Structures are given as structure tokens and as C-alpha cells.
N, C-alpha and C positions, 0 to 999 in steps of 0.2 A: 894574876893569871893571864897568861898569853891569849891573845885574840887569835883563834883559829877559824874564825868564820862562824862560829857557834854562839856569839855574844847575845843574839836575840832568841836564844833556845828558851821555851817556856819549861822552867825546871819543875812546875807543879805538875805538867803533863808527864814528864819523865818520871817523877816520883809516883804519880797516880798509876802508870802503866806497870812500874816495877812492883808496886803494892798489889796490884791485880794478879801478877804472875805468881807472887808469893801465895796469895790467897788460892790460887789454882793448885799450887803444888800442896798446900796445907789441907785442902779439901779432898786430897787423894784422887784427883781427876786426871793427873798426868798420865796414868795408865789407861784411861778410858779413850773412847773414840774422839776424833776432832769435832764431831757435831756436838757432843756433850760438852767439850771444853769450850767451843764457841758460844753455845748458849749460856753457859756460866759466865764467861767474860761479858758477853752482852748484858746479863742481868746486873753486872757490876757497873755498867754504863759506858763500856769501851764500843766503838763503832766496829763493824765487820772488818773494816780495813785495818784497824788498830789490832783486832784479835788475830787477823791474818799474819801481821808482823810478828806478834808475840809467838804464834804457833808455827812459824816458818812455812807458810802456805800463801795461797792467794784469795782474795775475797770471793772471787768466782767459784773457786773449789769449795770454800766453806759454804757457800750459798747452796751449792748442789748437794753437799753432804747433809746440811741440815734439812733440806727438802726431802731428801730420800729417807731420813731417820723419822720424820714427822709422818711421811706416808706409811713407813714400816710399823709406827706405833698405832696408826689408824686401822691397821689390817689390810688395807688396799682392797683391790678386787680379787675375789677368790677364783682362780681358774679351774675349770673343769666342773664347776657345780651344775651347770645347765645341762651337760651331757649326763651326769649322774642322775639328775631329776628325770630326764627323758627316758632313761633305760629302765626305770622302776615301773 
């Protein structure tokens, strides 16, 4: 095999990332949002940077999306409830 500067490539890491991507596709998460895909890939042991590479995004963007999705699941602060209570 000709040496193209990739002789030191960690093939186990390449295979692991490839399998993670196949798991993502098999779990039918490719149609879901990036936050769900990121959390799934991280549960498989990938770092946020590696997940960003697989999802064609940036680690910073994924961090923001995951943060927003967690806030959304918690329900966040409900707007307007103080006014409604005061008017009653």
C-alpha cells in the first residue's frame, strides 16, 4: 500500500466511527434532529468533536443544540404565568 502520509492512522478508530455511523442509521435516528443524534453517538463513546465530524457540523453548534433540547425537555420557564395569576 503506497504511503500517502496516513501510515500512522489509527484504523481501530476509523472502524469504530464507521460502526457508530452505521448504528446511527440502523437506529433510525438519521431523520431526527442533530441533538438526538449527538446524544446517541456520545452514548456510543464518541466525543462531541467526533460526533460533529460524522454529522457534518461543529462541536460548538452541537453543544448549543443539545443544551437547547435539554432545556426544552425540562419545560423551561413559562412565560406569562405571573400576569395570569395577578389578573385573577
